[in-house]
C-alpha positions in Angstrom: -107.7 -111.8 28.7 -111.2 -111.0 29.9 -114.0 -112.9 32.0 -115.6 -113.3 28.9 -114.1 -115.0 27.2 -112.7 -117.6 29.2 -116.6 -118.6 29.6 -116.8 -119.3 26.0 -113.5 -121.4 26.0 -115.0 -123.1 28.8 -118.1 -123.8 27.3 -119.5 -122.1 30.2 -121.9 -119.3 27.9 -123.5 -120.0 25.2 -124.9 -116.8 23.1 -126.8 -117.3 20.3 -128.5 -113.5 18.5 -130.6 -115.9 16.6 -132.2 -117.2 18.8 -136.2 -116.5 18.6 -137.9 -114.3 21.3 -140.1 -116.6 24.2 -143.9 -116.1 24.1 -145.3 -113.1 25.7 -146.6 -113.8 29.3 -149.0 -111.6 28.9 -151.2 -109.1 32.0 -152.5 -113.0 33.4 -149.6 -114.6 34.1 -147.9 -111.0 36.5 -151.1 -110.6 38.3 -149.8 -112.4 41.4 -146.2 -112.1 41.2 -144.0 -111.0 43.9 -141.2 -108.9 44.1 -138.4 -110.9 45.7 -135.4 -109.0 46.7 -131.7 -111.2 46.9 -130.8 -112.5 50.3 -127.7 -110.7 50.9 -125.0 -113.1 51.6 -123.1 -114.0 55.2 -120.5 -112.4 56.8 -117.8 -114.9 57.5 -116.1 -114.3 60.8 -113.8 -115.8 63.3 -115.3 -116.7 66.5 -113.7 -117.6 69.7 -116.1 -119.4 72.0 -116.0 -120.7 75.4 -115.3 -124.4 75.2 -118.5 -125.0 77.0 -120.6 -123.1 75.2 -119.3 -124.8 71.8 -119.1 -128.1 73.9 -122.6 -127.9 74.4 -124.1 -127.2 70.7 -121.5 -130.0 69.5 -122.8 -132.8 71.8 -126.5 -132.3 69.9 -125.0 -132.9 66.7 -125.2 -132.0 63.1 -126.2 -128.5 62.2 -124.8 -126.6 66.1 -123.6 -123.9 63.6 -127.2 -123.3 61.9 -128.2 -123.7 65.8 -125.4 -121.2 67.2 -127.2 -119.3 63.9 -130.5 -119.4 65.0 -129.6 -118.2 68.5 -128.0 -115.0 68.0 -131.1 -114.6 65.1 -133.6 -114.8 67.9 -131.8 -112.4 70.2 -131.1 -109.8 67.7 -135.1 -109.9 66.8 -135.8 -109.5 70.9 -133.5 -107.0 71.4 -135.5 -104.6 67.9 -138.7 -105.6 70.0 -137.6 -103.7 73.1 
């Protein structure tokens, strides 16, 4: 069974070819529009850390993984600036 058919059966997909088109937005609407490219999704990895390094971040509470990511980002940025 194709994916579109499955979506319709679950009620996740609705299509009405008779639906009216929306209004023209005009030049003024798009005047200050900015193209924002999609962010790439993070890569999941298995990482072994020294226990003391992990404990240091973990003891700071919730968000320890994000803090580790921030440290790695700062390191990359510093290395790219060389």
